[in-house]
C-alpha positions as protocol buffer text, in pm:
chain_id: "A"
residue {
  index: 1
  type: MET
  ca { x: 4241 y: -745 z: -1728 }
}
residue {
  index: 2
  type: SER
  ca { x: 4225 y: -915 z: -1392 }
}
residue {
  index: 3
  type: GLN
  ca { x: 3892 y: -942 z: -1218 }
}
residue {
  index: 4
  type: SER
  ca { x: 4019 y: -757 z: -911 }
}
residue {
  index: 5
  type: LEU
  ca { x: 4138 y: -459 z: -1119 }
}
residue {
  index: 6
  type: LEU
  ca { x: 3807 y: -455 z: -1305 }
}
residue {
  index: 7
  type: PHE
  ca { x: 3623 y: -462 z: -973 }
}
residue {
  index: 8
  type: ILE
  ca { x: 3827 y: -170 z: -835 }
}
residue {
  index: 9
  type: LEU
  ca { x: 3770 y: 31 z: -1153 }
}
residue {
  index: 10
  type: ARG
  ca { x: 3396 y: -43 z: -1144 }
}
residue {
  index: 11
  type: VAL
  ca { x: 3362 y: 58 z: -777 }
}
residue {
  index: 12
  type: ALA
  ca { x: 3565 y: 378 z: -826 }
}
residue {
  index: 13
  type: THR
  ca { x: 3353 y: 469 z: -1129 }
}
residue {
  index: 14
  type: ASP
  ca { x: 3027 y: 397 z: -947 }
}
residue {
  index: 15
  type: ILE
  ca { x: 3126 y: 605 z: -644 }
}
residue {
  index: 16
  type: PHE
  ca { x: 3240 y: 900 z: -854 }
}
residue {
  index: 17
  type: VAL
  ca { x: 2922 y: 890 z: -1065 }
}
residue {
  index: 18
  type: LEU
  ca { x: 2714 y: 885 z: -745 }
}
residue {
  index: 19
  type: ILE
  ca { x: 2903 y: 1186 z: -609 }
}
residue {
  index: 20
  type: LEU
  ca { x: 2857 y: 1376 z: -938 }
}
residue {
  index: 21
  type: LEU
  ca { x: 2484 y: 1302 z: -934 }
}
residue {
  index: 22
  type: VAL
  ca { x: 2458 y: 1412 z: -572 }
}
residue {
  index: 23
  type: ARG
  ca { x: 2634 y: 1734 z: -680 }
}
residue {
  index: 24
  type: ALA
  ca { x: 2367 y: 1792 z: -945 }
}
residue {
  index: 25
  type: LEU
  ca { x: 2087 y: 1708 z: -700 }
}
residue {
  index: 26
  type: LEU
  ca { x: 2224 y: 1944 z: -435 }
}
residue {
  index: 27
  type: GLN
  ca { x: 2196 y: 2234 z: -676 }
}
residue {
  index: 28
  type: LEU
  ca { x: 1863 y: 2115 z: -817 }
}
residue {
  index: 29
  type: VAL
  ca { x: 1693 y: 2108 z: -476 }
}
residue {
  index: 30
  type: GLN
  ca { x: 1888 y: 2410 z: -349 }
}
residue {
  index: 31
  type: ALA
  ca { x: 2022 y: 2215 z: -54 }
}
residue {
  index: 32
  type: ASP
  ca { x: 2221 y: 2380 z: 223 }
}
residue {
  index: 33
  type: PHE
  ca { x: 2550 y: 2476 z: 60 }
}
residue {
  index: 34
  type: TYR
  ca { x: 2715 y: 2525 z: 399 }
}
residue {
  index: 35
  type: ASN
  ca { x: 2648 y: 2168 z: 511 }
}
residue {
  index: 36
  type: PRO
  ca { x: 2991 y: 2002 z: 551 }
}
residue {
  index: 37
  type: ILE
  ca { x: 2886 y: 1715 z: 326 }
}
residue {
  index: 38
  type: SER
  ca { x: 2777 y: 1957 z: 54 }
}
residue {
  index: 39
  type: GLN
  ca { x: 3113 y: 2130 z: 79 }
}
residue {
  index: 40
  type: THR
  ca { x: 3295 y: 1797 z: 44 }
}
residue {
  index: 41
  type: VAL
  ca { x: 3086 y: 1693 z: -257 }
}
residue {
  index: 42
  type: PHE
  ca { x: 3147 y: 2026 z: -430 }
}
residue {
  index: 43
  type: LYS
  ca { x: 3523 y: 2005 z: -366 }
}
residue {
  index: 44
  type: ILE
  ca { x: 3546 y: 1648 z: -497 }
}
residue {
  index: 45
  type: CYS
  ca { x: 3353 y: 1735 z: -813 }
}
residue {
  index: 46
  type: ALA
  ca { x: 3515 y: 2072 z: -885 }
}
residue {
  index: 47
  type: PRO
  ca { x: 3809 y: 1948 z: -1099 }
}
residue {
  index: 48
  type: LEU
  ca { x: 3571 y: 1787 z: -1347 }
}
residue {
  index: 49
  type: VAL
  ca { x: 3255 y: 1997 z: -1317 }
}
residue {
  index: 50
  type: GLU
  ca { x: 3402 y: 2348 z: -1313 }
}
residue {
  index: 51
  type: PRO
  ca { x: 3567 y: 2326 z: -1659 }
}
residue {
  index: 52
  type: LEU
  ca { x: 3245 y: 2179 z: -1801 }
}
residue {
  index: 53
  type: ARG
  ca { x: 3041 y: 2462 z: -1646 }
}
residue {
  index: 54
  type: LYS
  ca { x: 3224 y: 2704 z: -1874 }
}
residue {
  index: 55
  type: VAL
  ca { x: 3086 y: 2516 z: -2174 }
}
residue {
  index: 56
  type: LEU
  ca { x: 2756 y: 2374 z: -2050 }
}
residue {
  index: 57
  type: PRO
  ca { x: 2494 y: 2610 z: -1912 }
}
residue {
  index: 58
  type: THR
  ca { x: 2292 y: 2558 z: -1599 }
}
residue {
  index: 59
  type: ILE
  ca { x: 1929 y: 2511 z: -1704 }
}
residue {
  index: 60
  type: GLY
  ca { x: 1709 y: 2651 z: -1431 }
}
residue {
  index: 61
  type: ARG
  ca { x: 1852 y: 2485 z: -1122 }
}
residue {
  index: 62
  type: LEU
  ca { x: 1983 y: 2180 z: -1311 }
}
residue {
  index: 63
  type: ASN
  ca { x: 2361 y: 2179 z: -1326 }
}
residue {
  index: 64
  type: LEU
  ca { x: 2404 y: 2025 z: -1669 }
}
residue {
  index: 65
  type: ALA
  ca { x: 2781 y: 2010 z: -1626 }
}
residue {
  index: 66
  type: ALA
  ca { x: 2754 y: 1768 z: -1331 }
}
residue {
  index: 67
  type: VAL
  ca { x: 2506 y: 1545 z: -1516 }
}
residue {
  index: 68
  type: VAL
  ca { x: 2720 y: 1537 z: -1831 }
}
residue {
  index: 69
  type: ALA
  ca { x: 3029 y: 1471 z: -1616 }
}
residue {
  index: 70
  type: ALA
  ca { x: 2854 y: 1169 z: -1462 }
}
residue {
  index: 71
  type: LEU
  ca { x: 2763 y: 1044 z: -1808 }
}
residue {
  index: 72
  type: LEU
  ca { x: 3118 y: 1095 z: -1938 }
}
residue {
  index: 73
  type: VAL
  ca { x: 3275 y: 920 z: -1639 }
}
residue {
  index: 74
  type: GLN
  ca { x: 3042 y: 623 z: -1685 }
}
residue {
  index: 75
  type: TRP
  ca { x: 3114 y: 615 z: -2059 }
}
residue {
  index: 76
  type: ALA
  ca { x: 3490 y: 642 z: -1994 }
}
residue {
  index: 77
  type: PHE
  ca { x: 3463 y: 326 z: -1785 }
}
residue {
  index: 78
  type: TYR
  ca { x: 3335 y: 136 z: -2090 }
}
residue {
  index: 79
  type: VAL
  ca { x: 3594 y: 293 z: -2319 }
}
residue {
  index: 80
  type: ILE
  ca { x: 3875 y: 191 z: -2083 }
}
residue {
  index: 81
  type: ILE
  ca { x: 3743 y: -165 z: -2052 }
}
residue {
  index: 82
  type: LEU
  ca { x: 3704 y: -197 z: -2430 }
}
residue {
  index: 83
  type: ALA
  ca { x: 4048 y: -46 z: -2496 }
}
residue {
  index: 84
  type: ILE
  ca { x: 4222 y: -278 z: -2251 }
}
residue {
  index: 85
  type: SER
  ca { x: 4045 y: -581 z: -2394 }
}
residue {
  index: 86
  type: GLY
  ca { x: 4126 y: -470 z: -2751 }
}
residue {
  index: 87
  type: GLN
  ca { x: 3761 y: -447 z: -2851 }
}
residue {
  index: 88
  type: LEU
  ca { x: 3728 y: -80 z: -2947 }
}
residue {
  index: 89
  type: SER
  ca { x: 3475 y: -61 z: -3227 }
}
residue {
  index: 90
  type: PRO
  ca { x: 3283 y: 192 z: -3434 }
}
residue {
  index: 91
  type: GLN
  ca { x: 2986 y: 142 z: -3201 }
}
residue {
  index: 92
  type: LEU
  ca { x: 3184 y: 308 z: -2923 }
}
residue {
  index: 93
  type: PHE
  ca { x: 2941 y: 599 z: -2905 }
}
residue {
  index: 94
  type: ALA
  ca { x: 2650 y: 355 z: -2864 }
}
residue {
  index: 95
  type: TYR
  ca { x: 2799 y: 289 z: -2522 }
}
residue {
  index: 96
  type: LEU
  ca { x: 2687 y: 641 z: -2432 }
}
residue {
  index: 97
  type: ALA
  ca { x: 2333 y: 502 z: -2423 }
}
residue {
  index: 98
  type: VAL
  ca { x: 2445 y: 218 z: -2195 }
}
residue {
  index: 99
  type: ALA
  ca { x: 2622 y: 474 z: -1977 }
}
residue {
  index: 100
  type: ALA
  ca { x: 2303 y: 683 z: -1964 }
}
residue {
  index: 101
  type: PHE
  ca { x: 2109 y: 385 z: -1832 }
}
residue {
  index: 102
  type: ASP
  ca { x: 2381 y: 325 z: -1572 }
}
residue {
  index: 103
  type: VAL
  ca { x: 2356 y: 690 z: -1464 }
}
residue {
  index: 104
  type: LEU
  ca { x: 1976 y: 661 z: -1437 }
}
residue {
  index: 105
  type: SER
  ca { x: 2021 y: 346 z: -1231 }
}
residue {
  index: 106
  type: ALA
  ca { x: 2263 y: 532 z: -1001 }
}
residue {
  index: 107
  type: LEU
  ca { x: 2008 y: 812 z: -961 }
}
residue {
  index: 108
  type: VAL
  ca { x: 1743 y: 558 z: -858 }
}
residue {
  index: 109
  type: LYS
  ca { x: 1989 y: 413 z: -604 }
}
residue {
  index: 110
  type: ILE
  ca { x: 2049 y: 758 z: -456 }
}
residue {
  index: 111
  type: TYR
  ca { x: 1679 y: 806 z: -394 }
}
residue {
  index: 112
  type: PHE
  ca { x: 1630 y: 448 z: -272 }
}
residue {
  index: 113
  type: TRP
  ca { x: 1907 y: 469 z: -14 }
}
residue {
  index: 114
  type: GLY
  ca { x: 1813 y: 826 z: 73 }
}
residue {
  index: 115
  type: ILE
  ca { x: 1460 y: 721 z: 164 }
}
residue {
  index: 116
  type: PHE
  ca { x: 1599 y: 422 z: 354 }
}
residue {
  index: 117
  type: ILE
  ca { x: 1832 y: 650 z: 554 }
}
residue {
  index: 118
  type: LEU
  ca { x: 1546 y: 885 z: 638 }
}
residue {
  index: 119
  type: VAL
  ca { x: 1322 y: 601 z: 753 }
}
residue {
  index: 120
  type: ILE
  ca { x: 1592 y: 449 z: 975 }
}
residue {
  index: 121
  type: SER
  ca { x: 1689 y: 789 z: 1117 }
}
residue {
  index: 122
  type: SER
  ca { x: 1326 y: 863 z: 1203 }
}
residue {
  index: 123
  type: TRP
  ca { x: 1317 y: 542 z: 1408 }
}
residue {
  index: 124
  type: VAL
  ca { x: 1649 y: 611 z: 1579 }
}
residue {
  index: 125
  type: GLY
  ca { x: 1587 y: 981 z: 1632 }
}
residue {
  index: 126
  type: THR
  ca { x: 1899 y: 1126 z: 1467 }
}
residue {
  index: 127
  type: THR
  ca { x: 1715 y: 1361 z: 1234 }
}
residue {
  index: 128
  type: ASN
  ca { x: 1936 y: 1659 z: 1322 }
}
residue {
  index: 129
  type: HIS
  ca { x: 2259 y: 1509 z: 1188 }
}
residue {
  index: 130
  type: PRO
  ca { x: 2406 y: 1699 z: 887 }
}
residue {
  index: 131
  type: THR
  ca { x: 2390 y: 1387 z: 671 }
}
residue {
  index: 132
  type: VAL
  ca { x: 2026 y: 1322 z: 752 }
}
residue {
  index: 133
  type: ARG
  ca { x: 1933 y: 1686 z: 693 }
}
residue {
  index: 134
  type: LEU
  ca { x: 2106 y: 1685 z: 355 }
}
residue {
  index: 135
  type: VAL
  ca { x: 1952 y: 1353 z: 252 }
}
residue {
  index: 136
  type: GLY
  ca { x: 1613 y: 1490 z: 354 }
}
residue {
  index: 137
  type: GLN
  ca { x: 1664 y: 1796 z: 136 }
}
residue {
  index: 138
  type: ILE
  ca { x: 1752 y: 1578 z: -163 }
}
residue {
  index: 139
  type: VAL
  ca { x: 1476 y: 1320 z: -118 }
}
residue {
  index: 140
  type: GLU
  ca { x: 1189 y: 1549 z: -12 }
}
residue {
  index: 141
  type: PRO
  ca { x: 1096 y: 1672 z: -364 }
}
residue {
  index: 142
  type: TYR
  ca { x: 1062 y: 1308 z: -474 }
}
residue {
  index: 143
  type: MET
  ca { x: 866 y: 1211 z: -163 }
}
residue {
  index: 144
  type: ARG
  ca { x: 625 y: 1508 z: -166 }
}
residue {
  index: 145
  type: PRO
  ca { x: 385 y: 1369 z: -431 }
}
residue {
  index: 146
  type: PHE
  ca { x: 365 y: 1037 z: -248 }
}
residue {
  index: 147
  type: ARG
  ca { x: 292 y: 1212 z: 82 }
}
residue {
  index: 148
  type: ASN
  ca { x: 22 y: 1422 z: -85 }
}
residue {
  index: 149
  type: LEU
  ca { x: -146 y: 1114 z: -238 }
}
residue {
  index: 150
  type: ILE
  ca { x: -113 y: 877 z: 56 }
}
residue {
  index: 151
  type: PRO
  ca { x: -217 y: 1017 z: 393 }
}
residue {
  index: 152
  type: PRO
  ca { x: -65 y: 869 z: 709 }
}
residue {
  index: 153
  type: ILE
  ca { x: -255 y: 579 z: 863 }
}
residue {
  index: 154
  type: GLY
  ca { x: -274 y: 688 z: 1224 }
}
residue {
  index: 155
  type: MET
  ca { x: 88 y: 741 z: 1327 }
}
residue {
  index: 156
  type: ILE
  ca { x: 228 y: 539 z: 1037 }
}
residue {
  index: 157
  type: ASP
  ca { x: 339 y: 704 z: 714 }
}
residue {
  index: 158
  type: ILE
  ca { x: 343 y: 439 z: 439 }
}
residue {
  index: 159
  type: SER
  ca { x: 440 y: 684 z: 164 }
}
residue {
  index: 160
  type: PRO
  ca { x: 811 y: 588 z: 189 }
}
residue {
  index: 161
  type: MET
  ca { x: 719 y: 225 z: 117 }
}
residue {
  index: 162
  type: VAL
  ca { x: 521 y: 325 z: -191 }
}
residue {
  index: 163
  type: ALA
  ca { x: 802 y: 557 z: -304 }
}
residue {
  index: 164
  type: ILE
  ca { x: 1057 y: 277 z: -263 }
}
residue {
  index: 165
  type: PHE
  ca { x: 828 y: 40 z: -451 }
}
residue {
  index: 166
  type: ALA
  ca { x: 813 y: 290 z: -740 }
}
residue {
  index: 167
  type: LEU
  ca { x: 1193 y: 312 z: -740 }
}
residue {
  index: 168
  type: MET
  ca { x: 1223 y: -67 z: -738 }
}
residue {
  index: 169
  type: LEU
  ca { x: 987 y: -82 z: -1036 }
}
residue {
  index: 170
  type: ILE
  ca { x: 1199 y: 171 z: -1224 }
}
residue {
  index: 171
  type: GLN
  ca { x: 1516 y: -21 z: -1132 }
}
residue {
  index: 172
  type: TRP
  ca { x: 1353 y: -339 z: -1263 }
}
residue {
  index: 173
  type: LEU
  ca { x: 1246 y: -174 z: -1591 }
}
residue {
  index: 174
  type: LEU
  ca { x: 1577 y: -3 z: -1671 }
}
residue {
  index: 175
  type: PRO
  ca { x: 1766 y: -322 z: -1767 }
}
residue {
  index: 176
  type: MET
  ca { x: 1478 y: -429 z: -1989 }
}
residue {
  index: 177
  type: ILE
  ca { x: 1476 y: -99 z: -2172 }
}
residue {
  index: 178
  type: GLY
  ca { x: 1856 y: -95 z: -2179 }
}
residue {
  index: 179
  type: GLY
  ca { x: 1850 y: -449 z: -2318 }
}
residue {
  index: 180
  type: LEU
  ca { x: 1702 y: -308 z: -2636 }
}
residue {
  index: 181
  type: ILE
  ca { x: 2029 y: -121 z: -2690 }
}
residue {
  index: 182
  type: LYS
  ca { x: 2259 y: -419 z: -2639 }
}
residue {
  index: 183
  type: PRO
  ca { x: 2198 y: -570 z: -2987 }
}
residue {
  index: 184
  type: MET
  ca { x: 2328 y: -245 z: -3142 }
}
residue {
  index: 185
  type: LEU
  ca { x: 2661 y: -300 z: -2971 }
}
residue {
  index: 186
  type: GLY
  ca { x: 2732 y: -626 z: -3146 }
}
């Protein structure tokens, strides 16, 4: 498989997994369904998530179908790569664990960039834009504990920096934990 085709497949997979995770987060935080971005995300995800919703229940506010869809899309990426390279093996289902770590990494990226967008928008003053409002709705439940623990210093709120640091730590630890799975794959 050519490197350019592999790159395109990787980017398409990553983007779709991110959209599926955003779909799950929108429902989890009960974000504004009528936001145009929410509508777009729901429409993009519907062909894959809606059939899974018939089989997988929603647990509380967690849309299990969207999370499983993200995991399956990530796993399908590995299956396609292995099939094209002729390396399909009995450990194929072990790649589900690798896919799970990739999905967790994507979730961390969503929160990282969400906080970054909120910080930049607070400096620029575009906090009323539909994108910023939606990002705020997604990120706020994660940020709330940091804001409760770390009071603002004068006019400066350092809780986003601490929250981003925590995300960077998680992002740093995920490959180490995931590296324990790699030997199982042969």
